[in-house]
N, C-alpha and C positions, 0 to 999 in steps of 0.2 A: 921490094920484098917478093921473093919467088912465090909461085902459086902453091908449092907444096907446103911452104911455112904457114901460109894463110890457112890452108886446110887443116894443118895440124892444131893451129890455135883455136879454130872453130870447134873441132872435135874434142879438145881438152876442155873447152868452156862447157860444152854440153855434159860431158861426164862429170865435171865439178858440180854442176847445178843438180844433176840426178842424185849424186851422192850425198848432197847436203839438204835435200827436200825432206820435210818431215814426214814420218809414216802415218798414214790416217788409219784410224781404227775401223775394222770391218764389223758391221751389224751391232754396233754398240755406241753409246753416247757418254761423254765425260762431263761431270759437273764438280767443280772443285777438286779435281784429281781423282774423284771416285768413278769407277766404271759402272753404269747401271745396265743390268741385263734385263731384257723383257722376254717373256715367254710367247711362243707363237700358238695362239689358241684358236679354235674354231668352235663356234656355238651352233649346236644342233637343236632345232626346235621341233616338236611334234605338231599335229594339226590343230591343237588347241593353243599353241604358242608357249607351251612349257619348255624351259631351256634345259638343255643337257650340255655341260661344258666339257670339251675335250682338249686336253693339253698336248703340246708338241705334235701338232698336226701336219708337220712338213712332209711327211712320207706318204700320207693318204689323202685323197681328195675329199671334199665334203660329201659327195655322193657315196664314196666308199664308207665314210664314217656313219652315214645315215643307214646304209645297207648293214653294217655290222650291228648297229643299234636295233635293227628290226629283224634280224636273223633268228629263226627258231628251229627246234627239232620237231619233227611230226612223226608220231608212232602209233601203232594200233593199241587199243585198250586190252586186247586179248592175244595178240600174237607178237613175235619177236621182230627184230629189225627196226630200222628208222629211215627216214628220209629228211629233207630239210624244206623250209618254207620261209615265207616273208610276212610279217606283221604289218598290216596296212589299214587304211581308212577309205571306205568307198561308199558313196551314197548315204553318208552319215552313220555308217555302222562299222564296227572293228571287224576285220576279216583276217584270214590267213590264206595265202595262195601257194599251192604246192602241185606236184605232178599227180596225174590221175592214177598212175600205176602205184603210187605210194598209198593212196587212199583205197585203191581196189574197189570193192563194193560195200564198204563199211558206211554207216550213217553218222558215226562219231569217231573222232580221233583225239589222242592225247597231244597237247602242245606244250612243249617244254621251253620255258624262258631261261632265266639264269638263277643262280643260288638255290636251286631246288624247287622253284616255282613251276607248277604245272597247272594248265586249264584244260578244259573240254572244248573242242571245236565241233560244231554241227555242220555237216556236209550239206551245201545247199545247191551246188552245181558240180557236176562231173562230166567231162567231155573226153572220152577215151580216144576219139578219133584225132584230137588235138594233143592229149595227154596234159590237161590242165583241170585242176580242182580247186573250188573255192568253198572256205568254210567261214561261218559266222562264229566270233568268239567273244567272251567277256574281256574286260580289261586285263592286260598282262602287265603287272606293275614293274617288272624288271626289265621291260622292253620299251622302245620308243617307236610307235607306228609312223609309218611314212604315208604320204598321200598316194593314192592309186592314179597314176598318170599313164595309161597305156599307149603304146605306139600302134596306131591303127593301120599302117602301111605294111605291104608285103611286096617288095619288088627288089630289083638289083641295086637300087640306090642305097640299100642298107650295107652292101658289100663294103668292107673296109672300115665300118663303124667301130669306134673303140667301145668295149663293154667291160663290165665287171660284175662279179657276183660274190657273196659270202655264204658259205655253207658248212656242213659238217661231214665231209667225206670219211669213210672208214671210221677209225678211232679218233680222228683229229677234231679239234675244238676251234670253231670260228676261223676257217681259212678264207682269206680274201684273195680272189683270183682276178687277174687281168687277161684280156684277150682282145679279138676283134672278129667281126662277122667275115667269114670266108666264102660263103656260098649260099644259095637259096635252092634247096633240093626237096623234092617229095612233100611239098607243102610244109617244110620245116626250115629252120635256120641252122646252117652249119657254121660252127665257130672254131677258131684255133685258140685253145686255152686248156688248162687242166681240168679234168673231171674224174671222179671215181665213185665207187659205190657208197651210197649214203648222201651225195651231193644232189641226187635227184630231187627236184622240187625247189632248188635254190632260185631266188629271184635274180634275173639278169637285167641290169640297168645300163643306159648309155651315160655319156659324160654329163648330160642335162638332167639326170635323175628320172627319166622316163622309163616306165617298165616294158622291156622287150618281150619277155615271157619267162619261163622257168627252164632250168636243166632238165632235160629229158632222158639222156643217155650218152654213152661214149661209143665210138665207132669200133667195128670189128674188121681187122684185116684178114684177107684170106690168102693163103699160100698154097703150094702144091700139096696134093694128097688130101685136100679138103681141111687142112689144118687152119685154125682161126686163132688170132690173139687180139686182145683188146688194145685199141689205140687210144690211150688216155688223153691225148693232145687234140683229138678230133671231137668235139662235143656238140651233140644235137640240142637244139632249143625249141621248145614248144611255143609257137608265137601266139601271144595274146590278140593279135588282130583277127584270128579265125574264130574267136569266141562270139557268141550271140549276146552282145551287151545289153539289149533291151530285155532279153530273158534273165540275164544275170541281175540286172537292176531289180526286176520284179522279185526274184528269189531272195535277194539280200534284204530288201526292205520288208517283205512279208514274213521273213524268218524270226523265230523266237530266239531270244538269247539262251544259249545252252544252260543246262542245270548246273547246280554247284558240283564240283569235282569230288567232294567228300562222299557223294553217293556212289562212287565208282571204286571198284577193288584196287588197292595199291595207290590210293590217292595220297599226294604230299602237299602240305600246306607251304606257302612261300616263306622264305626267310626275309625279313625286312632289312633295309639298309645296304642292300648288295652294291658293290662298287665295281663289279666286272662288266666288261663290255656287253 
């Protein structure tokens, strides 16, 4: 038998086997002819172990889900505008971290959760040289606090680190943004990701859930004739590594829990049973 006939028989046999092989189901199981579909779920827990179930979590990481569950709006009790912040637990107290320029020189801020819930946060530490501010807050029932795990290093080893934040830029609601550390400049962290007005103060996390710092601002590009435009894809991050954590611990532990919001003008009581992020 010639060589080309043998090769033809081998190829035909392989084609026959491949055409008659049964098709295997993808990502499902069969029992008695019935297909059983299972949901991809992620369980998010707060620092007390209370579980918050999140369904269909294939697109977001666990860190991103936690960041979304902890994101809050931070606004003045007397002035307009808003920033973003993160609801966390540090040294046994509930806190919100935001940008110092969001708080300015005020002693108390309104913290908006979800479904109309608002509490008052008491400012305990503001560092304008870093652009970070820490507030002690009561329980926010429509948010889930994450543990404060600060990244204490500041060097070029952070360059290339994947990071994420969730905030409230402009009129948007709960935008989750991804990016990476691009450089270390002027005692700040420069990142490549989207930012806009209103996202200032958003907590920035690495893939392990560690707190890098908060969104401080977006870059300004300079062209001829002194013309400047915002570069929303170059975002500056205020690094938590520059904060005096011994002083922060004392301020948080010795602070009183803020008074009830109903004593402030424009206070709103929370609606119970909210299901939004």
